[in-house]
C-alpha positions as CSV (number, residue, x, y, z in Angstrom):
1,M,-84.6,-147.0,-25.8
2,N,-80.9,-147.2,-25.3
3,R,-80.5,-143.7,-26.8
4,V,-82.9,-142.2,-24.3
5,Q,-81.3,-144.1,-21.4
6,K,-77.9,-142.8,-22.4
7,R,-79.2,-139.3,-22.6
8,L,-80.8,-139.7,-19.2
9,R,-77.5,-140.8,-17.6
10,E,-75.7,-137.9,-19.2
11,D,-78.3,-135.4,-17.9
12,I,-78.1,-136.9,-14.4
13,E,-74.3,-136.6,-14.5
14,M,-74.5,-132.9,-15.4
15,T,-76.6,-132.1,-12.3
16,D,-73.6,-131.3,-10.0
17,E,-71.8,-129.3,-12.7
18,I,-74.5,-126.9,-13.8
19,A,-75.0,-123.4,-12.3
20,G,-78.2,-122.7,-10.4
21,K,-79.8,-120.6,-13.1
22,Y,-79.5,-123.5,-15.6
23,L,-80.8,-126.2,-13.2
24,L,-84.4,-125.5,-14.2
25,L,-83.7,-126.4,-17.8
26,L,-81.9,-129.5,-16.7
27,Y,-84.7,-130.7,-14.4
28,Q,-87.1,-130.0,-17.4
29,D,-84.9,-132.3,-19.5
30,L,-84.9,-135.0,-16.8
31,V,-88.7,-134.9,-16.7
32,L,-88.9,-135.2,-20.5
33,D,-86.4,-138.1,-20.4
34,H,-88.4,-140.0,-17.8
35,E,-91.7,-139.4,-19.6
36,E,-90.2,-140.7,-22.9
37,L,-88.9,-143.8,-21.1
38,V,-92.3,-144.5,-19.6
39,K,-93.9,-144.5,-23.0
40,L,-91.0,-146.3,-24.8
41,S,-90.8,-149.0,-22.1
42,Y,-94.5,-149.7,-22.3
43,S,-94.4,-149.7,-26.1
44,I,-91.7,-152.4,-26.2
45,G,-93.5,-154.5,-23.7
46,S,-91.7,-153.8,-20.4
47,S,-93.4,-155.0,-17.2
48,K,-95.3,-152.6,-14.9
49,E,-92.5,-152.9,-12.3
50,E,-89.8,-152.1,-14.9
51,I,-91.6,-149.0,-15.9
52,F,-92.2,-147.8,-12.3
53,P,-88.8,-146.3,-11.7
54,Y,-89.2,-144.0,-14.7
55,Y,-92.5,-142.8,-13.3
56,Q,-90.8,-142.1,-10.0
57,G,-88.2,-140.2,-12.0
58,I,-90.8,-137.9,-13.5
59,L,-92.1,-137.1,-10.0
60,S,-88.8,-136.6,-8.3
61,N,-87.7,-134.0,-10.9
62,L,-91.1,-132.4,-11.6
63,K,-91.6,-131.5,-7.9
64,L,-88.4,-129.4,-8.1
65,I,-89.9,-127.2,-10.9
66,A,-93.6,-127.5,-10.5
67,S,-93.8,-123.9,-9.1
68,E,-92.8,-122.8,-12.6
69,G,-96.0,-124.4,-14.0
70,V,-97.1,-127.9,-14.8
71,P,-98.6,-128.3,-18.4
72,F,-102.1,-129.6,-18.3
73,Y,-101.5,-132.9,-20.2
74,R,-98.5,-133.6,-18.0
75,A,-100.5,-133.1,-14.9
76,V,-103.2,-135.5,-16.2
77,D,-100.6,-138.1,-17.0
78,V,-98.8,-138.0,-13.7
79,F,-102.0,-138.3,-11.7
80,A,-103.3,-141.0,-14.0
81,L,-100.1,-143.0,-13.7
82,G,-100.4,-142.6,-9.9
83,V,-103.8,-144.2,-10.1
84,L,-102.4,-147.1,-12.2
85,Y,-99.7,-147.6,-9.6
86,S,-101.9,-146.9,-6.6
87,E,-101.0,-150.2,-4.9
88,R,-97.5,-148.7,-4.5
89,K,-98.6,-145.2,-3.7
90,E,-96.6,-145.1,-0.4
91,E,-93.5,-145.0,-2.6
92,F,-94.4,-141.8,-4.5
93,L,-97.4,-140.1,-2.8
94,E,-95.4,-137.4,-1.0
95,D,-93.9,-136.3,-4.3
96,L,-97.3,-136.2,-6.0
97,K,-98.7,-134.2,-3.1
98,D,-95.8,-131.7,-3.4
99,I,-96.5,-131.3,-7.1
100,Y,-100.2,-130.8,-6.5
101,A,-99.6,-128.2,-3.9
102,Q,-97.5,-126.1,-6.4
103,M,-100.0,-126.4,-9.3
104,D,-101.8,-123.2,-10.2
105,H,-104.5,-125.0,-12.2
106,T,-106.5,-128.1,-12.0
107,D,-109.4,-130.0,-13.7
108,G,-112.3,-132.2,-12.5
109,L,-110.4,-135.2,-13.8
110,I,-107.2,-134.3,-11.8
111,E,-109.4,-133.8,-8.7
112,Y,-111.0,-137.2,-9.3
113,Y,-107.6,-138.9,-9.4
114,M,-106.3,-136.8,-6.5
115,T,-109.2,-137.7,-4.1
116,Y,-108.8,-141.3,-5.0
117,L,-105.1,-141.3,-4.3
118,F,-104.9,-138.9,-1.4
119,H,-108.2,-139.7,0.4
120,D,-109.3,-143.1,-0.9
121,I,-112.6,-141.5,-2.0
122,V,-114.4,-141.8,-5.4
123,V,-116.3,-138.6,-6.3
124,P,-118.2,-137.6,-9.4
125,F,-116.3,-135.4,-11.9
126,H,-116.7,-133.3,-14.9
127,S,-113.6,-132.7,-17.0
128,S,-112.6,-130.3,-19.8
129,L,-111.6,-133.5,-21.6
130,E,-115.0,-134.3,-23.1
131,Y,-114.1,-138.0,-23.9
132,Q,-113.6,-138.5,-20.2
133,N,-117.1,-137.3,-19.5
134,M,-118.4,-140.0,-21.8
135,I,-117.0,-142.9,-19.6
136,E,-119.7,-144.6,-17.5
137,D,-119.4,-148.0,-16.0
138,T,-119.4,-150.1,-19.1
139,Y,-116.9,-151.3,-21.7
140,E,-119.0,-149.8,-24.5
141,S,-118.8,-146.3,-23.0
142,V,-115.0,-146.6,-22.8
143,A,-114.7,-147.8,-26.4
144,K,-116.8,-144.9,-27.6
145,A,-114.7,-142.4,-25.6
146,Q,-111.4,-143.9,-26.7
147,V,-112.3,-143.2,-30.3
148,F,-112.0,-139.5,-29.5
149,W,-108.9,-139.7,-27.3
150,Y,-106.1,-139.1,-29.8
151,Y,-107.9,-136.3,-31.7
152,S,-108.8,-134.6,-28.4
153,H,-105.1,-134.0,-27.9
154,S,-104.5,-132.1,-31.1
155,D,-102.9,-129.3,-29.1
156,A,-100.6,-131.6,-27.1
157,P,-96.9,-131.2,-27.9
158,W,-96.6,-134.9,-28.9
159,Y,-99.6,-134.9,-31.3
160,E,-98.7,-136.5,-34.7
161,K,-95.0,-136.7,-33.6
162,H,-94.6,-139.8,-35.7
163,K,-95.0,-137.7,-38.8
164,Y,-92.1,-135.3,-38.2
165,D,-89.7,-137.0,-35.8
166,N,-87.3,-139.1,-37.8
167,R,-86.1,-140.8,-34.7
168,G,-89.4,-142.6,-34.3
169,C,-92.3,-142.3,-32.0
170,D,-92.4,-143.2,-28.3
171,G,-95.9,-144.4,-28.5
172,Y,-99.2,-142.7,-27.7
173,W,-100.9,-144.1,-24.6
174,S,-104.1,-143.0,-22.9
175,F,-103.0,-143.4,-19.3
176,D,-105.9,-141.3,-18.2
177,T,-108.6,-143.5,-19.8
178,A,-107.0,-146.6,-18.1
179,A,-106.9,-144.8,-14.8
180,T,-110.5,-143.9,-15.0
181,C,-111.3,-147.6,-15.8
182,K,-109.4,-148.7,-12.8
183,I,-111.3,-146.4,-10.4
184,K,-114.6,-147.5,-12.0
185,G,-113.7,-151.1,-11.9
186,I,-113.8,-151.7,-15.7
187,Y,-111.3,-154.5,-16.5
188,D,-113.0,-156.0,-19.6
189,E,-110.5,-158.0,-21.7
190,R,-111.8,-156.2,-24.8
191,L,-110.0,-153.1,-23.7
192,K,-106.7,-154.6,-24.9
193,E,-108.0,-154.2,-28.4
194,L,-108.6,-150.4,-28.2
195,E,-106.1,-148.3,-29.9
196,Y,-103.7,-146.3,-27.6
197,F,-105.1,-148.0,-24.5
198,P,-102.4,-149.3,-22.1
199,Y,-104.2,-152.4,-21.0
200,D,-101.2,-154.1,-19.3
201,L,-100.8,-151.1,-16.9
202,L,-104.4,-151.5,-15.9
203,V,-104.5,-155.2,-15.3
204,Q,-100.8,-156.4,-14.8
205,E,-99.9,-157.2,-11.3
206,K,-96.8,-155.4,-9.9
């Protein structure tokens, strides 16, 4: 955690010193730093309010480079985290709208989160993430879907990172499954026992 925080401070300090053509790479690094800190913070038990500034950091930097493309899994995570922090959406919604406006791709799940956040509407969805399509209005459907969550991300850049990164793993967290549960009103305490499920972000008060 301290290592990543130090790297983040160093990256921020470099912002005024780097020529324009290299700023894109710097903002990409800042997005990665903040993403890592969201996962690390949750993994070590930080509170929802302690994690929130790192989420804001993802958005404030991502909006500067979103026109270059937003990877699919990153897009899912930033919208899912937005749902999990929806009680504070006035603090980040403009950044999220800016990112959405620049995206050249979407998915039924992203649209599901977008309409919930932007318009306070809940709509049916169909996603390319098949485990999401399995989630109904019951704990049992979530538990079944969550079994497939990790393996459904075999093409994600972080997949099985713990096997080859000797610095350790940030933690694998299914922010999207938790966000879908929030919209559907599924707060069953048994969710906390599901592997990779960020239960405290779902239920913890800000």
